[in-house]
C-alpha positions in Angstrom: -26.6 17.9 -14.0 -25.8 20.8 -11.6 -25.2 18.2 -8.9 -22.5 16.3 -10.8 -19.4 18.5 -10.2 -20.3 18.7 -6.5 -20.8 14.9 -6.4 -17.3 14.4 -7.6 -16.0 15.8 -4.3 -19.0 14.7 -2.1 -19.7 11.1 -3.2 -22.4 11.0 -0.5 -24.6 13.1 -2.9 -24.3 10.4 -5.5 -25.2 7.2 -3.5 -27.4 9.1 -1.1 -29.9 9.9 -3.8 -30.5 6.2 -4.4 -30.7 5.2 -0.8 -33.7 3.0 0.0 -35.1 0.7 2.8 -33.4 -2.5 1.5 -30.1 -0.7 1.5 -30.7 0.6 5.0 -31.3 -2.9 6.2 -28.1 -4.3 4.8 -26.1 -1.3 6.2 -27.6 -1.6 9.6 -26.8 -5.4 9.9 -23.3 -4.8 8.8 -22.9 -1.9 11.2 -23.9 -4.0 14.2 -21.5 -6.8 13.3 -18.5 -4.4 12.6 -19.2 -2.4 15.8 -18.9 -5.6 17.8 -15.6 -6.4 16.1 -14.2 -2.8 16.2 -14.6 -2.4 20.0 -11.8 -4.8 20.9 -9.8 -4.0 17.8 -9.8 -0.2 18.6 -8.7 -0.8 22.2 -5.9 -3.1 21.0 -4.6 -0.8 18.4 -4.6 2.2 20.8 -2.5 0.0 23.1 -0.1 -0.7 20.2 0.1 3.0 19.4 0.9 3.9 23.0 -2.3 5.8 23.4 -5.0 5.6 26.1 -7.5 2.8 25.3 -10.4 5.2 24.7 -8.4 6.9 21.9 -8.9 3.8 19.8 -12.6 4.2 20.0 -12.4 7.9 19.4 -10.3 7.3 16.3 -13.0 5.1 14.9 -16.0 7.6 15.2 -15.4 10.9 13.5 -13.0 9.5 10.9 -15.6 6.9 9.8 -18.3 9.6 9.5 -16.0 11.9 7.5 -15.0 9.1 5.2 -18.6 8.2 4.6 -19.1 11.8 3.3 -15.9 12.1 1.2 -14.8 8.5 0.4 -15.7 6.6 -2.8 -15.6 3.0 -1.4 -19.0 1.5 -0.5 -17.5 -0.9 2.0 -14.1 0.4 3.3 -14.0 0.6 7.1 -11.7 3.4 8.3 -10.0 3.4 11.7 -6.8 2.4 13.5 -4.8 -0.4 11.9 -1.8 -2.4 13.1 0.9 -1.1 10.8 -0.1 2.6 11.1 -0.5 2.2 14.9 3.1 0.8 15.1 4.4 3.6 12.9 2.6 6.1 15.2 4.3 4.6 18.3 7.7 4.7 16.6 7.3 8.3 15.5 5.8 9.8 18.7 7.9 7.6 21.0 11.0 9.5 19.8 9.4 12.8 20.9 7.6 12.1 24.2 7.1 9.3 26.7 4.0 7.2 26.4 1.2 8.1 28.9 2.1 11.7 29.0 0.1 14.7 27.7 2.9 15.5 25.3 2.7 12.0 23.8 -1.1 12.4 23.1 -0.5 15.9 21.6 2.2 14.6 19.3 -0.1 11.8 18.2 -2.9 14.3 17.4 -0.4 16.4 15.5 0.8 13.4 13.6 -2.8 12.6 12.5 -3.3 16.2 11.5 -0.1 16.4 9.4 -0.9 13.1 7.8 -4.4 14.2 7.0 -3.3 17.5 5.6 -0.8 15.8 3.3 -3.4 13.3 2.1 -5.9 16.1 1.5 -3.4 18.2 -0.4 -2.4 15.2 -2.6 -6.1 14.5 -3.3 -7.0 18.1 -4.2 -4.0 18.4 -6.6 -4.8 14.9 -7.9 -1.4 13.4 -7.1 -2.6 9.9 -6.1 -0.3 8.4 -8.8 2.7 9.2 -6.6 1.8 6.2 -4.5 2.5 3.9 -7.5 6.2 4.5 -6.9 6.0 2.2 -3.9 6.0 -1.2 -5.4 3.7 -4.0 -4.2 6.6 -6.4 -3.5 8.2 -3.8 -1.3 4.9 -3.1 0.5 4.5 -6.8 1.1 8.0 -7.0 2.5 7.4 -4.0 4.8 4.1 -5.4 6.1 5.7 -8.8 6.8 8.6 -7.2 8.8 6.1 -4.9 10.6 4.0 -7.9 11.5 7.0 -9.6 13.1 7.9 -6.3 15.0 4.3 -5.8 16.2 4.0 -9.4 17.5 7.4 -9.1 19.2 6.4 -5.8 20.8 3.3 -7.4 22.3 5.1 -10.2 24.0 5.8 -8.0 27.0 2.0 -7.8 27.7 1.7 -11.5 27.3 4.5 -12.1 29.8 3.5 -9.3 32.1 6.9 -7.6 32.0 8.4 -4.3 31.0 9.7 -3.9 27.5 10.6 -1.3 25.0 12.3 -0.7 21.6 11.3 0.0 18.0 13.5 -2.6 16.3 13.6 -6.4 16.7 17.0 -6.3 18.4 15.9 -3.7 20.9 12.7 -5.5 21.7 14.3 -8.9 22.1 17.1 -7.4 24.3 14.6 -5.6 26.5 12.5 -8.8 26.9 15.5 -10.8 28.0 16.5 -8.2 30.4 13.1 -8.4 32.2 12.5 -12.2 32.0 12.9 -12.4 35.8 9.8 -10.3 36.2 7.3 -12.6 34.4 3.9 -12.8 35.9 2.6 -16.4 35.6 -1.1 -15.5 35.9 -0.6 -13.0 33.0 1.2 -15.6 31.0 -1.7 -18.1 31.5 -4.3 -15.4 30.4 -2.2 -14.2 27.5 -1.3 -17.7 26.2 -4.8 -19.0 26.6 -6.3 -16.0 24.8 -3.7 -16.4 22.0 -4.4 -20.1 21.6 -8.1 -19.5 21.6 -7.9 -16.8 19.0 -5.8 -18.9 16.7 -8.3 -21.7 17.1 -11.1 -19.2 16.3 -9.6 -18.5 12.9 -9.6 -22.2 11.9 -12.0 -24.0 14.2 -14.9 -21.7 15.1 -16.5 -21.5 11.7 -16.7 -25.3 11.2 -18.2 -25.6 14.7 -20.8 -23.0 13.9 -21.6 -24.8 10.7 -22.2 -28.0 12.6 -24.5 -26.2 15.0 -26.7 -25.2 12.0 -25.6 -21.7 11.0 -25.4 -20.8 7.4 -22.0 -20.2 5.7 -22.3 -16.4 5.8 -23.3 -16.1 9.4 -20.7 -18.8 10.5 -18.0 -16.8 8.7 -19.1 -13.5 10.4 -19.4 -15.3 13.8 -15.8 -16.5 13.4 -14.5 -13.0 12.6 -16.2 -11.6 15.8 -14.7 -14.4 17.9 -12.3 -12.1 19.8 -15.2 -10.7 21.7 -15.6 -14.1 23.4 -11.9 -14.0 24.6 -12.4 -10.5 25.9 -15.6 -11.4 27.8 -14.1 -14.5 29.3 -10.8 -13.0 30.4 -12.4 -9.8 31.8 -14.8 -11.9 33.9 -11.9 -14.0 35.2 -9.9 -10.9 36.3 -13.0 -9.4 37.9 -14.2 -12.6 39.7 -10.8 -13.6 41.0 -9.5 -10.0 41.6 -6.4 -10.7 39.4 -5.7 -7.0 39.0 -4.3 -7.0 42.6 -2.1 -10.0 41.7 -0.1 -8.2 39.1 -2.3 -8.6 36.0 -2.2 -5.4 34.0 -5.7 -4.2 33.1 -7.1 -1.4 31.0 -8.5 0.4 34.0 -10.9 3.3 34.0 -12.0 4.4 30.6 -14.0 7.7 30.4 -17.7 7.4 29.6 -17.9 10.2 27.0 -18.2 11.0 23.4 -14.9 12.0 21.6 -13.7 15.2 23.1 -12.7 18.2 21.0 -8.9 18.3 20.9 -6.4 20.5 19.3 -3.1 19.4 17.7 0.0 21.4 18.2 1.1 23.8 15.5 4.6 24.3 17.0 7.1 24.6 14.1 9.5 22.5 16.0 7.1 19.6 16.5 5.7 19.9 13.0 9.3 19.6 11.6 10.0 16.6 13.8 6.8 14.8 12.6 6.9 15.8 9.0 8.8 12.8 7.6 6.9 10.2 9.8 3.6 11.8 8.7 4.6 11.5 5.1 5.6 7.8 5.5 2.3 7.1 7.4 0.4 8.8 4.6 2.0 6.8 1.9 1.7 3.4 3.7 -1.9 4.2 4.9 -3.1 5.2 1.4 -1.5 2.3 -0.4 -3.0 -0.2 2.1 -6.4 1.5 2.0 -6.6 1.8 -1.8 -5.6 -1.8 -2.2 -8.4 -3.0 0.0 -11.0 -0.6 -1.5 -10.2 -1.6 -5.1 -10.3 -5.3 -4.2 -13.7 -5.1 -2.6 -15.1 -2.7 -5.3 -14.1 -5.1 -8.1 -16.3 -7.8 -6.6 -19.3 -5.5 -7.2 -18.0 -3.8 -10.3 -17.8 -0.5 -8.6 -15.3 2.2 -9.2 -12.8 3.7 -6.8 -11.4 7.2 -7.4 -7.8 7.2 -5.9 -7.6 11.0 -5.8 -11.0 11.3 -4.0 -9.8 8.5 -1.7 -7.0 10.7 -0.7 -9.5 13.4 0.2 -11.6 11.0 2.2 -8.6 9.6 4.1 -7.3 13.1 4.6 -10.5 14.4 6.2 -10.7 11.3 8.3 -7.3 11.9 9.7 -7.9 15.5 10.3 -11.1 14.5 12.1 -9.1 12.1 14.3 -6.7 14.9 15.2 -9.6 17.1 16.5 -11.4 14.3 18.3 -8.8 12.7 20.5 -7.6 10.1 18.0 -4.4 9.2 16.1 -3.6 8.3 12.5 -6.1 6.0 10.7 -6.6 4.4 7.4 -8.8 1.7 5.8 -8.4 -1.7 7.5 -8.4 -5.0 5.7 -10.1 -7.3 8.3 -12.9 -4.9 9.3 -13.5 -3.9 5.6 -13.9 -7.6 4.6 -16.3 -8.2 7.6 -18.2 -5.1 6.5 -18.4 -6.4 3.0 -19.4 -9.9 4.0 -22.0 -8.6 6.4 -23.9 -7.0 3.6 -22.8 -3.3 3.6 -24.2 -1.5 0.6 -23.0 2.1 1.1 -20.7 4.2 3.3 -23.8 4.7 5.5 -22.8 1.4 7.1 -19.7 3.2 8.4 -21.8 6.0 9.7 -24.1 3.6 11.6 -20.9 1.9 12.9 -19.7 5.3 14.2 -23.1 5.7 16.0 -22.7 2.2 17.6 -19.2 3.1 18.8 -20.4 6.4 20.2 -23.0 4.5 22.2 -20.3 2.1 23.3 -18.1 5.0 24.4 -21.1 6.4 26.4 -22.4 3.3 28.1 -20.1 0.2 27.7 -16.7 1.5 28.8 -17.2 0.6 32.5 -17.4 -3.1 31.3 -13.8 -3.1 30.1 -12.3 -1.8 33.3 -11.0 -5.3 34.1 -10.0 -6.2 30.6 -6.4 -7.6 30.8 -3.9 -6.0 28.5 -2.6 -9.5 27.7 -5.9 -10.2 25.9 -5.6 -7.1 23.8 -2.0 -8.1 23.0 -3.2 -11.6 22.0 -5.7 -9.9 19.7 -3.0 -7.9 18.0 -0.6 -10.9 17.7 -3.1 -13.1 16.1 -4.2 -10.4 13.7 -0.7 -9.3 12.6 0.8 -12.7 12.2 -1.6 -13.3 9.3 0.2 -10.4 7.6 3.5 -12.2 7.7 4.3 -13.8 4.3 7.8 -14.8 3.6 6.7 -16.4 0.3 7.2 -13.0 -1.3 10.9 -13.6 -1.1 10.7 -16.9 -3.0 8.4 -15.4 -5.6 10.6 -12.3 -6.0 13.8 -14.5 -6.3 12.4 -16.6 -9.1 10.7 -13.6 -10.9 13.1 -10.7 -10.6 16.4 -10.4 -8.7 16.0 -6.7 -8.5 12.6 -7.0 -6.8 14.2 -9.6 -4.5 16.9 -7.2 -3.5 14.4 -4.5 -2.8 12.1 -6.7 -0.7 15.1 -8.2 1.3 16.5 -4.7 2.0 13.1 -3.5 3.2 12.5 -6.5 5.5 16.0 -6.5 6.9 16.1 -2.7 7.6 12.6 -2.7 9.1 13.5 -5.5 11.5 17.0 -4.1 12.4 16.5 -0.4 12.4 12.7 0.1 12.8 9.7 0.9 10.8 10.6 4.5 9.8 14.0 3.4 8.3 12.3 0.4 6.8 9.5 2.2 5.0 12.0 4.9 3.9 14.2 2.2 2.5 11.1 0.7 0.8 10.2 4.0 -0.9 13.9 4.6 -2.0 14.5 1.0 -3.2 11.1 1.0 -5.1 12.3 4.1 -7.0 15.8 2.8 -7.5 14.5 -0.5 -8.8 12.2 1.4 -11.3 15.1 3.5 -12.4 17.4 0.5 -12.8 14.9 -1.4 -14.9 14.1 1.5 -17.1 17.7 2.5 -17.4 18.5 -0.7 -19.2 15.5 -1.2 -21.5 15.1 -4.3 -23.5 16.2 -3.9 -27.1 15.8 -6.5 -29.8 17.2 -6.9 -33.3 14.2 -7.9 -35.3 13.5 -9.6 -38.6 10.4 -10.5 -40.7 8.5 -13.7 -40.0 8.5 -15.4 -43.5 5.2 -14.8 -45.4 3.9 -12.2 -43.0 4.2 -8.5 -42.1 5.3 -9.3 -38.5 8.7 -8.6 -37.1 10.2 -10.5 -34.2 13.4 -10.9 -32.2 16.0 -12.7 -34.3 17.1 -14.7 -31.1 13.7 -16.1 -30.6 12.2 -16.7 -34.0 13.2 -18.0 -37.5 13.1 -14.7 -39.3 14.3 -12.9 -42.5 16.8 -10.1 -42.2 18.7 -7.8 -44.6 22.5 -7.7 -44.2 22.7 -4.0 -44.8 19.8 -3.0 -42.5 19.7 -3.1 -38.7 16.2 -3.1 -37.4 16.2 -2.4 -33.6 13.0 -2.5 -31.5 13.1 -0.3 -28.4 10.8 -1.7 -25.7 10.7 1.2 -23.3 10.1 5.0 -23.3 13.3 7.0 -23.7 14.4 9.4 -21.0 17.5 10.5 -19.1 18.4 7.3 -17.3 18.4 5.2 -20.4 19.4 7.7 -23.1 23.1 6.8 -23.0 22.3 3.1 -22.8 20.5 3.4 -26.2 23.7 4.9 -27.7 25.9 2.2 -26.3 23.6 -0.7 -27.4 23.1 0.7 -30.9 26.9 1.1 -31.3 27.4 -2.5 -30.1 24.8 -3.9 -32.6 26.1 -1.8 -35.5 29.6 -3.0 -34.9 28.6 -6.5 -35.9 27.4 -5.4 -39.3 30.3 -4.0 -41.3 28.1 -3.8 -44.5 25.5 -1.6 -42.7 23.9 1.2 -44.7 20.6 1.7 -42.8 19.4 1.6 -39.1 15.7 1.5 -38.3 14.6 2.2 -34.8 11.2 0.7 -34.0 9.2 2.8 -31.5 6.0 0.8 -30.9 6.6 0.7 -27.1 8.0 4.3 -26.8 5.4 6.5 -25.2 7.7 9.3 -24.2 10.9 10.9 -25.2 12.5 13.6 -23.0 15.2 16.2 -23.9 18.1 13.9 -22.8 16.8 11.1 -25.1 16.3 13.6 -27.9 19.9 14.7 -27.6 21.0 11.0 -27.7 19.0 10.5 -30.9 20.6 13.6 -32.4 24.1 12.2 -31.4 23.2 8.8 -32.9 22.0 10.5 -36.2 25.2 12.5 -36.4 27.6 9.5 -35.8 25.8 7.3 -38.2 25.8 10.1 -40.8 29.6 10.4 -40.4 29.9 6.6 -40.9 27.7 6.8 -44.1 24.7 5.1 -42.4 21.2 6.5 -42.6 18.9 6.6 -39.5 15.2 5.8 -39.9 12.3 5.6 -37.4 9.2 3.4 -37.6 5.9 2.9 -35.8 6.3 6.2 -33.9 3.2 7.1 -31.8 1.3 10.3 -32.4 2.3 12.1 -29.1 5.9 11.1 -29.6 5.8 12.4 -33.2 4.2 15.7 -32.0 7.1 16.2 -29.6 9.7 15.4 -32.2 8.1 17.9 -34.6 8.7 20.6 -32.0 12.5 20.1 -32.4 15.0 20.2 -35.3 15.6 16.5 -35.1 13.3 15.5 -38.0 14.8 18.2 -40.2 18.3 16.8 -39.6 17.2 13.1 -39.8 19.2 11.4 -42.5 16.5 8.8 -43.2 12.7 8.6 -43.1 9.9 8.1 -40.6 7.9 5.0 -41.7 4.4 4.3 -40.6 5.2 0.6 -40.1 8.3 -1.6 -40.0 7.0 -3.6 -42.9 6.9 -0.4 -45.0 10.5 0.4 -43.9 11.7 -3.1 -44.7 10.1 -3.2 -48.2 11.5 0.2 -49.2 15.0 -0.5 -48.0 14.9 -4.0 -49.6 14.0 -2.5 -52.9 16.9 -0.1 -52.7 19.6 -2.5 -51.7 18.6 -6.1 -52.0 16.4 -8.9 -50.7 15.7 -10.5 -47.4 17.8 -13.5 -46.2 17.1 -16.0 -43.4 18.8 -14.6 -40.4 21.9 -16.7 -39.5 21.6 -15.9 -35.9 18.0 -17.1 -35.7 17.4 -20.2 -33.6 
């Protein structure tokens, strides 16, 4: 029992006590497979972030170890991911030039700031704040980011110079340098891209025909990019294509992650504060979505606040070991799950494998063409592009469609920082808009029952002198005045009105603005000779109303149920009649 409070913040103490040999076997197999997959991925995402290639490997060692200690997901694989790498390049590129010491320092500082924010949110249990970024908006942002990432990598496929953080800038830069295309690079890049697209669809059936089981064939297909890397690296080395204009990775240090120090300059911290906040939000939402999806398959539980702590320590670890911002990646996490990972120890073993790769295998990637890494990125991110979200949003909710459209458009035209900011703002605005105009229904009794339903949807009984209005939303400052206006409109249609009953079955909260609106409604109805009643008020709402003078001044009663209210008011004034407006 004494271990329980500590286990809450150190989940390793929980799953570590039950660790056995069979679990070890599953974790080790998963670690080998994920390590093979992560080496090219890490190099590619470092390229995307504008960092040295080895930074991708460094960012996948200490962060994985720290997440294994503090994270709650058994299968989430933490490291560089496409969207966060792009956001890193956009943020740091505004401060320093890629390839300089200042750029690396800014990236380290960005990781530190992001980690500190995530850690603080986790400690103060503020993970719910991420819920204000709606899933349709996230889908729109990721779709636009996928297009931006793919477009930004075309320069490596073509072997030309290029720059820009928006689609317009990137395309303009590519056209300006079209005359510099290196045909050998194009052949390598196009071949690698075509092969990787084929791997996604064709390698698994081929492996199945060769006799592999479904699980191993699926894992083999996901590690297919290694084949492209080996083939193109050998081609560059054998034919000495580096001297013929093919850009290669070059020398990569043979070492474990170095101890690095982010900058604590107030000026730099202020410049990176907003980008770090946006990266934290997007990274956490992406990570928690993957973690919860995989956990649900094994009926495991994910603690969002502890996930914030795990991701926060992972990013702080990246800042002090030569990395850049990281989060939980979808593709590698799925591979980790499919390969049989049972606990976060699989991530720790993966970190060991990457450390060995950093010590002994880096000379092998000297001749790796950047075009192949670009092809790896393009194929990976294009799977994120999903314009069907626009169609679904249009048919389901025009407000969500507007939010998704704005997010996609601004991300493509103005860049990821503006796009994700727009996504956050529009998510909040859409929420405020929807809750500012809550659904309200005039209700009547279904004949022969105690149930009350919307008069516009059901054949119900109503009382001419009674207006029963069901409120389908909590009442707070954005919708308080709307309640007054709607009630006045409904009451205007009933000149014989003597009683108004507000049904509160869906009202979970009433703030001070809404309370003042209820007081104003009570006063106006009283002046008109109409009594105001409440029904089906929830306990917490009633507790709050009791702390005010509203119940003392209420002209009517508070009924336990709408049926009780209807029966009492009917006995006082008359009987039910079939609603004329019912249809």
